[in-house]
Each structure stands twice: as C-alpha cells, then as structure tokens.
C-alpha positions as CSV (number, residue, x, y, z in Angstrom):
1,X,48.2,106.4,130.3
2,X,47.8,104.8,127.0
3,X,48.0,106.9,123.8
4,X,44.7,107.6,122.0
5,X,43.6,105.2,119.3
6,X,44.4,106.7,115.8
7,X,41.1,106.5,114.0
8,X,40.2,107.0,110.4
9,X,36.5,107.7,109.5
10,X,35.5,106.7,106.0
11,X,32.3,108.3,104.8
12,X,33.0,111.4,107.0
13,X,30.6,113.7,105.2
14,X,27.5,111.6,105.7
15,X,25.0,112.0,108.4
16,X,26.5,109.2,110.5
17,X,30.0,110.2,109.6
18,X,29.5,113.7,111.0
19,X,28.2,112.2,114.3
20,X,31.3,110.0,114.4
21,X,33.5,113.0,114.1
22,X,31.6,114.9,116.8
23,X,31.5,112.0,119.3
24,X,35.1,111.0,118.7
25,X,36.2,114.5,119.4
26,X,35.0,114.3,123.0
27,X,36.4,110.7,123.6
28,X,39.8,110.9,125.2
29,X,40.6,107.3,124.1
30,X,40.2,108.2,120.4
31,X,42.0,110.7,118.1
32,X,40.6,111.3,114.6
33,X,43.6,111.0,112.2
34,X,41.6,111.1,109.0
35,X,38.2,112.1,107.7
36,X,37.9,110.4,104.3
37,X,35.3,111.0,101.6
38,X,35.0,110.1,97.9
39,X,37.3,111.9,95.5
40,X,34.4,113.8,93.9
41,X,33.2,115.2,97.3
42,X,32.7,119.0,97.5
43,X,33.9,118.8,101.1
44,X,37.5,118.0,100.4
45,X,39.8,120.5,102.1
46,X,37.2,121.5,104.7
47,X,38.0,121.1,108.4
48,X,36.4,117.9,109.7
49,X,35.3,119.5,112.9
50,X,33.6,122.4,111.1
51,X,31.9,119.9,108.7
52,X,30.5,118.1,111.7
53,X,29.2,121.3,113.3
54,X,31.8,121.4,116.2
55,X,34.9,123.5,116.7
56,X,37.6,123.1,114.1
57,X,39.9,120.1,114.9
58,X,42.6,120.6,112.4
59,X,41.9,117.5,110.4
60,X,41.3,118.2,106.8
61,X,38.6,116.3,104.9
62,X,40.4,114.2,102.2
63,X,39.9,111.4,99.7
64,X,43.4,110.0,100.7
65,X,44.2,107.6,103.5
66,X,46.9,108.5,106.0
67,X,50.1,106.5,106.3
68,X,49.5,105.3,109.8
69,X,46.3,104.6,111.7
70,X,45.2,102.0,114.3
71,X,41.7,101.3,113.1
72,X,39.1,102.5,110.6
73,X,35.3,103.0,110.7
74,X,33.4,102.7,107.4
75,X,30.0,104.4,107.4
76,X,29.7,105.2,103.7
77,X,27.9,103.2,101.0
78,X,28.0,99.6,99.8
79,X,30.5,100.4,97.1
80,X,32.5,102.8,99.3
81,X,32.7,100.0,101.9
82,X,34.4,97.7,99.5
83,X,37.0,100.4,98.6
84,X,37.7,100.9,102.3
85,X,37.9,97.2,102.9
86,X,40.4,96.8,100.1
87,X,42.7,99.5,101.5
88,X,42.5,98.1,105.0
89,X,43.4,94.6,103.8
90,X,46.4,95.9,101.9
91,X,47.6,97.9,104.9
92,X,46.5,95.3,107.5
93,X,44.3,97.8,109.3
94,X,41.4,96.7,111.5
95,X,38.0,98.0,110.2
96,X,34.5,98.5,111.6
97,X,32.0,98.1,108.8
98,X,28.8,100.0,109.6
99,X,27.6,100.6,106.0
100,X,24.3,99.0,105.1
101,X,22.6,97.7,101.9
102,X,25.5,95.3,101.1
103,X,25.0,92.5,98.6
104,X,25.7,88.8,99.4
105,X,28.8,89.1,97.2
106,X,30.0,92.1,99.3
107,X,29.3,90.3,102.6
108,X,31.3,87.3,101.3
109,X,34.2,89.7,100.6
110,X,34.0,90.8,104.2
111,X,34.3,87.2,105.3
112,X,37.4,86.7,103.1
113,X,39.0,89.9,104.4
114,X,38.5,88.7,108.0
115,X,41.0,86.0,107.4
116,X,43.6,88.7,107.1
117,X,42.5,91.5,109.4
118,X,40.1,92.0,112.3
119,X,36.7,93.1,111.0
120,X,33.6,94.0,113.0
121,X,30.6,93.9,110.7
122,X,27.0,94.4,111.9
123,X,23.9,95.6,110.2
124,X,23.3,97.9,113.2
125,X,25.8,99.3,115.7
126,X,23.2,100.2,118.3
127,X,23.5,98.7,121.8
128,X,19.8,98.6,122.2
129,X,19.2,97.0,118.8
130,X,21.8,94.3,119.6
131,X,20.3,93.6,123.0
132,X,16.9,93.3,121.3
133,X,18.3,90.8,118.8
134,X,19.2,88.6,121.8
135,X,15.7,89.0,123.2
136,X,14.2,88.1,119.8
137,X,16.4,85.0,119.6
138,X,15.2,83.8,123.0
139,X,11.5,84.5,122.1
140,X,11.7,82.7,118.8
141,X,13.3,79.7,120.4
142,X,10.7,79.6,123.1
143,X,7.8,80.0,120.6
144,X,9.0,77.6,118.0
145,X,6.6,74.8,119.1
146,X,3.8,76.9,120.6
147,X,0.4,75.3,120.1
148,X,-1.2,76.8,117.0
149,X,2.1,78.3,115.9
150,X,3.4,81.8,116.1
151,X,3.2,84.2,113.1
152,X,6.1,86.6,112.8
153,X,6.0,90.0,111.2
154,X,8.7,92.6,111.2
155,X,7.9,96.3,110.7
156,X,10.7,98.8,110.2
157,X,10.6,102.6,109.9
158,X,13.4,104.9,108.6
159,X,14.0,108.4,107.2
160,X,13.0,109.2,103.6
161,X,16.7,109.2,102.5
162,X,17.3,105.5,103.2
163,X,18.0,103.7,99.9
164,X,17.8,100.0,100.9
165,X,14.5,98.3,101.8
166,X,13.9,96.5,104.0
167,X,16.7,97.6,106.3
168,X,19.7,95.4,107.0
169,X,18.6,95.4,110.6
170,X,15.2,94.1,109.8
171,X,16.7,91.3,107.6
172,X,19.0,90.4,110.5
173,X,16.0,90.1,112.9
174,X,14.4,87.9,110.3
175,X,17.5,85.7,109.9
176,X,17.6,85.2,113.7
177,X,13.9,84.2,113.8
178,X,14.3,82.0,110.7
179,X,17.2,80.1,112.3
180,X,15.5,79.6,115.6
181,X,12.0,78.7,114.2
182,X,13.2,76.9,111.0
183,X,11.2,79.2,108.8
184,X,12.3,79.4,105.2
185,X,9.8,81.7,103.5
186,X,10.3,85.5,103.6
187,X,7.6,87.8,102.2
188,X,8.2,91.5,101.6
189,X,4.9,93.3,101.8
190,X,1.5,92.1,100.7
191,X,-1.0,93.4,98.1
192,X,-4.1,92.0,96.5
193,X,-5.9,88.8,97.2
194,X,-3.1,86.8,98.7
195,X,-5.2,84.4,100.6
196,X,-4.8,83.3,104.2
197,X,-1.5,83.9,105.8
198,X,0.6,80.7,105.8
199,X,2.3,79.9,109.1
200,X,5.7,79.2,107.7
201,X,6.7,82.7,106.6
202,X,8.2,85.9,108.0
203,X,6.6,89.1,106.7
204,X,8.6,92.4,106.3
205,X,7.1,95.9,106.0
206,X,9.1,99.0,105.4
207,X,8.0,102.6,106.2
208,X,9.9,105.6,105.0
209,X,9.0,109.0,106.6
210,X,10.7,112.3,107.3
211,X,13.9,112.1,109.4
212,X,13.1,109.0,111.4
213,X,16.4,107.6,112.8
214,X,15.2,104.0,112.8
215,X,12.5,101.8,114.5
216,X,12.0,98.1,114.4
217,X,9.1,96.1,115.8
218,X,9.1,92.3,115.8
219,X,5.7,90.8,116.3
220,X,5.0,87.2,117.4
221,X,1.3,86.6,117.0
222,X,-0.4,83.6,118.5
223,X,-4.0,82.7,118.9
224,X,-5.3,84.8,121.8
225,X,-2.1,86.7,122.6
226,X,0.7,88.7,121.0
227,X,4.3,89.6,121.9
228,X,5.8,92.7,120.4
229,X,9.5,93.6,120.8
230,X,10.2,97.2,119.7
231,X,13.4,99.2,119.6
232,X,13.7,102.8,118.4
233,X,16.5,105.4,118.0
234,X,15.8,109.0,118.8
235,X,18.9,110.2,117.0
236,X,22.0,108.8,115.2
237,X,24.3,109.0,118.2
238,X,23.5,105.4,119.2
239,X,25.0,104.1,115.9
240,X,28.1,106.3,116.1
241,X,28.7,105.4,119.7
242,X,28.4,101.7,118.9
243,X,30.8,102.0,116.0
244,X,33.4,103.8,118.2
245,X,33.1,101.1,120.8
246,X,33.6,98.5,118.1
247,X,36.7,100.3,116.9
248,X,38.2,100.3,120.4
249,X,37.4,96.6,120.7
250,X,39.2,95.7,117.4
251,X,42.6,97.3,118.2
252,X,45.1,94.5,118.8
253,X,42.6,91.7,118.0
254,X,43.5,88.8,115.9
255,X,42.1,88.5,112.3
256,X,38.5,87.4,112.5
257,X,35.0,88.5,111.7
258,X,33.6,89.9,114.9
259,X,30.0,91.1,115.6
260,X,28.5,93.6,118.0
261,X,27.7,90.6,120.2
262,X,31.4,90.2,120.7
263,X,31.9,93.9,121.4
264,X,29.2,93.9,124.0
265,X,30.1,90.6,125.5
266,X,26.7,89.0,124.7
C-alpha cells in the first residue's frame, strides 16, 4: 500500500480551507502535514481539526511551511497565492492554485512557475463546473454561425463575502465562448439608454446574496429559441474535493501548467 500524500493547505482558516481540512481527514490517500495561514492570523497555534469543526488531528495551524511535503493546495487570496507559489518554486513543490481574483500579472507568474514545478491552476475546482465548461465550448462552436446569430449572456451568483466580480469562473466561461465564437467585446452589466444589444458581445452580470456557494448560467439566445446551461453548488465541498483530486494528480508529474481538464481526463 502506498504511503499517504503529504499535503500542505495554504489558506487553512478560510471557508474553503476548513473544508479542505475536513475532507482530507477522511481521505486515506492524503495526510495533512501543514495548515498554513498568514502571520497575523488569530488562529496560529490552534489545532487544524478543531478549527475545521472536526476532531483534533494534531496538526497546529502555523504561518511556517514544513520542511518536507509532497504537494500544496493554495486556497487563500491573490496576494497569498503569490507567496505560496514563491515558496513552492524555491522548494520544487507541486502546487494546486484554487485562489480566485488573480490579476493578469499574477496569472503570468503562474505560467512562469510552471516551467519549474507542476502547477494546476483553474478558476474553479468543481467537477460539475468543468464538465459544464466543455458543454459550453461545444455549444458555442455549434452556434457560431447560426442564422441570425446567438447572443451570449453570463449570469453568476455568489455569497456576499466574495470580493472579485465577475467571478473568475464567469470570466473563464466567457473566454471559452469568445474563443469559439470569435467575440471580442465583453460588457459588465448595463445601465441607462445603451441602445440595442449588438451581436458581437458577451454580457456579464454578477449577483451577491447571502451565503450562496456559487451558480453560473450561460445563456445562448437566438431568434425563437434559447439554450441555458446552468451549474450550481449547494456547498463548498465540490471545490475542496476537486482541489484534493488535483493535488493527487500533480504528485510525480513533470513541470507544466495543468488544468482541471487534465485532472478529469477531459
């Protein structure tokens, strides 16, 4: 029997970080070696299991990285992600990047890092979301030359605490559509007398309410008929489970930037 993968969770005190701790604790293929938070965190010194609402696991929450791990998952913030990436590059540790709201410069930094270490970066770790992305890709390709054209709108809904808008997942859906349908105009919301909707644009609309774990609806509107592809999360476990699957996938892989499509064999 193979030894469990030694896993470090960066961003352990966040909502997703806690679910990573909880789900990793019941996965025999994974062993949490480190639960890492920022140096100013009030949770430093706490037991990671207790922090996540499960029985104590003997792993103290810390701002320091351990000497030896097999793979890391970053589920922190845009700036925190860059700190984790820098450490993993220095120590040649594979890393799963699940943080959102990254700038183009930060995404470029991930690409550079992937020349030295295996990196799995995706705006969304959910199995269902990534399968829906494939469906959207196929729909956009099929509708590219539909008579009268297809209008594309993307509506996303998240909890009130989400700081980036529109979501990275919505932007990824838009990128997929734009690539397939050769659309270059992206519009974020509409207000006032904007005139008739031009065909060559993708519209984005962000809703922030309560504790919504995340919903995305991609609308293809034609004359006389409409296609809607919708994917929704009922809780955060889908994101944590996907990140753990990606971490398992990365171990012993060659340096490269991988996606959830690679993890899922899509």
